[in-house]
C-alpha positions in Angstrom: -50.6 71.8 126.8 -51.2 72.8 123.2 -49.5 70.8 120.5 -47.0 72.2 118.0 -48.3 75.3 116.2 -48.5 74.9 112.6 -48.9 77.9 110.2 -50.9 77.2 106.9 -50.2 79.8 104.4 -52.0 79.5 101.1 -53.1 81.3 97.9 -56.4 80.3 96.1 -58.0 81.3 92.9 -61.7 80.3 93.2 -61.7 79.1 96.7 -61.0 75.4 96.4 -57.5 75.5 98.0 -59.2 77.2 101.0 -61.3 74.1 101.4 -58.1 72.1 101.1 -56.3 74.1 103.6 -59.1 73.9 106.1 -59.3 70.0 105.7 -55.5 69.8 106.4 -56.0 72.1 109.5 -58.8 69.9 110.7 -56.7 66.8 110.5 -53.7 68.4 112.0 -55.9 69.4 114.9 -57.2 65.9 115.3 -53.5 64.6 115.5 -52.8 67.1 118.4 -51.4 70.1 116.4 -52.5 73.8 116.8 -53.1 75.0 113.0 -53.3 78.5 112.1 -54.6 79.2 108.7 -54.0 82.4 106.7 -54.2 83.4 103.1 -51.0 84.9 102.0 -52.2 88.4 101.9 -52.9 87.9 105.7 -49.8 85.9 106.4 -47.8 86.8 109.5 -44.7 89.0 108.9 -42.6 86.6 110.9 -42.8 83.0 111.7 -41.8 83.3 115.3 -44.1 81.4 117.6 -44.7 78.7 114.9 -43.1 75.2 115.2 -43.9 74.3 111.5 -45.3 75.7 108.3 -47.3 74.5 105.4 -47.3 76.5 102.1 -50.0 75.8 99.6 -51.3 77.2 96.5 -53.4 76.6 93.3 -51.8 76.4 89.8 -53.2 78.6 87.0 -51.6 78.4 83.5 -48.7 76.3 85.0 -47.9 78.9 87.7 -48.6 79.7 91.3 -49.8 83.1 92.4 -47.3 85.9 92.5 -48.0 86.8 96.1 -47.4 83.3 97.2 -43.9 83.2 95.4 -43.0 86.5 97.0 -44.0 85.5 100.5 -42.2 82.2 100.2 -39.1 83.6 98.8 -38.9 86.2 101.6 -39.4 83.6 104.4 -37.3 80.8 102.6 -34.7 80.8 105.3 -37.3 80.6 108.2 -39.2 78.0 106.5 -36.0 75.9 105.9 -35.2 76.1 109.7 -38.4 74.3 110.9 -40.5 71.4 109.9 -42.3 72.3 106.7 -44.3 71.1 103.7 -46.0 72.3 100.4 -49.2 71.4 98.8 -49.9 72.1 95.2 -53.6 72.1 93.9 -54.0 71.7 90.2 -56.2 70.2 87.5 -53.0 68.5 86.1 -52.6 66.4 89.4 -56.1 65.3 89.1 -55.2 63.2 86.0 -53.5 60.1 87.4 -51.0 59.2 84.7 -47.2 59.5 84.5 -47.2 62.5 82.1 -49.7 64.7 84.0 -48.1 63.9 87.4 -44.6 64.7 86.0 -46.0 68.2 84.9 -47.5 68.8 88.3 -44.2 68.1 89.7 -42.4 70.3 87.3 -44.8 73.2 88.2 -43.8 72.7 91.9 -40.2 72.4 91.1 -40.3 75.6 89.2 -41.8 77.3 92.3 -39.0 76.0 94.5 -36.5 77.2 92.1 -38.0 80.6 92.0 -38.3 80.9 95.7 -35.1 79.1 96.9 -37.1 77.0 99.2 -36.9 73.1 99.2 -39.8 71.7 101.5 -39.5 68.7 103.5 -42.8 67.2 102.2 -44.7 67.9 99.0 -48.2 66.9 97.9 -49.6 67.2 94.5 -53.4 67.4 94.9 -56.1 67.5 92.2 -58.2 70.5 92.1 -61.7 71.3 91.0 -63.6 72.5 87.9 -65.5 75.4 89.3 -67.4 76.5 86.2 -69.9 78.4 88.3 -67.1 80.6 89.7 -65.2 81.4 86.5 -65.6 84.3 84.3 -66.8 83.4 80.6 -63.3 83.4 79.1 -61.9 81.0 81.9 -65.1 78.9 81.7 -64.7 78.5 77.9 -60.9 77.7 78.3 -61.5 75.2 81.1 -64.3 73.5 79.2 -61.9 72.9 76.3 -59.2 71.5 78.6 -61.8 69.3 80.5 -63.1 68.0 77.0 -59.6 66.6 76.6 -58.6 65.5 80.0 -62.1 64.9 81.7 -64.5 63.9 79.0 -67.9 64.1 80.4 -67.2 67.0 82.9 -68.1 69.8 80.5 -71.4 70.9 81.8 -70.6 74.5 82.6 -73.8 74.9 84.8 -72.2 72.9 87.6 -68.8 72.3 89.4 -66.7 69.2 89.6 -64.6 68.3 92.7 -61.6 66.2 91.5 -59.7 66.3 94.7 -58.7 63.0 96.2 -59.7 63.7 99.8 -58.1 60.6 101.1 -54.8 61.8 99.7 -55.3 65.2 101.5 -56.0 63.3 104.7 -52.9 61.1 104.2 -50.7 64.3 103.6 -52.0 65.9 106.8 -51.3 62.7 108.7 -47.8 62.5 107.5 -47.3 66.3 108.1 -48.6 65.8 111.7 -46.2 63.0 112.4 -43.3 64.8 111.0 -44.1 67.9 113.0 -44.7 66.0 116.3 -41.6 64.0 115.9 -39.4 67.1 115.1 -41.1 69.1 118.0 -40.4 66.2 120.5 -36.9 65.9 119.3 -36.1 69.5 119.8 -38.0 70.0 123.1 -35.9 70.6 126.3 -37.3 67.5 127.8 -35.8 65.5 125.0 -32.3 66.7 125.7 
């Protein structure tokens, strides 16, 4: 018997959120769930057939992608009717001080207000400086930001992964426990 089917719907800029979504899916699979990963542009039209949903996206200039916001707003009621979670990927969350984490939380809260969805679980995850994937304008801007928040990470000929992968694994483990507990509680055998 397959475990709970979990949709992971996400939007990425340069691809790092894809890596995080796949890591979450791997950990969910190891915990007995059946993850299905889709970029938002290929997201299912309905959430029928899923037991839970994770939504994730990368933050650029303080905002998540419009397509992710539109999809989430359209499916807010369905999302709220099942176990769900949200993961945000940003450079802001990679700086572990109170001010930066508060700003990362504010970005997520603005997304929730915009979409009308309030997830069960939220992870604020650090992203990556992907200089080799940026256009020259973004590379210049990110180098200036990095010089302030990440001194020493300004060599634009290489990329820097600032994700706390243990935090990603911990989030996935918590999601799996939440989903499995909710699925067991609502199964016909539990009644």
